[in-house]
C-alpha positions, 0 to 999 in steps of 0.5 A: 716675086717677094709675094709669091711664096704667099701666093703659092699658100693661099692657092695650095689648099683645093678647098680654098681654090674652088671657093676663089674661082667660084669667086671670080666667074661672079666678078667676070659676069659682073664686068660683062654686064656693065661692059653691055650697058657701056655699049648700050650708052656709047656713041662710037660704033667701033666702041659699042663693038669692042664693049660687045665683044668684051662683054661676051669674053667676060662672060665666057671667063665666067663660065670656065671659072665657074665650071672649074669651081664647081668640078672641084668642089664636087671632087672635094669633101666637105671639110672647109678651109675658113680663110680665103684670104681674098686680100692676098688674092683678089683676082680681078675687081672690074668695074669696082663700083663704077657707074657707067652712065656717070662715066664718058669714053675716055675715062670708061677705058683708062679705067678698064685699061688699068684694071685689065692690066692688073687682072692680068699681071694677077693671073701671071702669078696665078697661072705660075703658082699653080703648076701642081694644078695644070686644069686650073692651071690651063683655065688662067691660061685661057683667060690671060690671052683675053685679058692682054688682048683687052690691055691693048684695045683699052689703050688703043682707043683711049689714044684714039678718042682722046689724043691729047688728054689721054696721059690725064685719063690715065692718071684720074683713073690712077687716083680713083683705084687708089681711093677704091683701095684707100677706102677697102683698107679703111672700110676692113681697119674699121671693122676690127677697130669695132670688135676691138672695142665692143670686146674692151666694153663687154668684157673689160669696162663693164665687169669693173662697173659691175664689181664697184657696184656690187662693193657699193651694194655691200656698204650701204646694206652693211651701213648703220644710219637710217641714211644707209638703209634700203627703202623708203624711210620717214624723216624724224628730225623736223616736226609734223604740221598739218599745214602742209604735205611735207 
């Protein structure tokens, strides 16, 4: 795996490792709530049971990640590494911005299948690079077993509820994930570009305008004509008359 050294670097720092586990716990907890809602809105009894089991698994994963992350933070000093590197090791994105009520069962199953498959791939990598931390590695081993089951049941149930169109549903879910990934990248690039533009405006453009204004002010103050004198002066180039205020 070409990115394996990068993942080793991301997980090498214990402070970063603990914080990432806590982020994973929040993601798993959010996924559990979404799956509980999916179990409420589905009309398929088998899917309701599977969604509820999946929801329980996600909540258990959240507790495992949270407990391990908090245990590590308590054992570490207060020094903090400022870079979490979430782009390189995002964990499980779960039901990212998925509105459960707006999706029928085939679409939801397709989305879940791809999400769980991606999560299983990432967690397998994390487990491999955490050979030096057996306790955290054991957490990922336990989570990975459930992720494999989730990936399997979502594929089978998708083929059951949509035998003819399950391939199209998977492609639609892939496009949805690609679009979300594009939006995340575009948002990050826009943030960087906005910061760069403001930096240039404040530290390059505005100082140039300020310098030009100071030079113009010096030329005006050193002028000999009344036109260049500061303040208001009366015009003497026309005769005064009482017929007009001008």
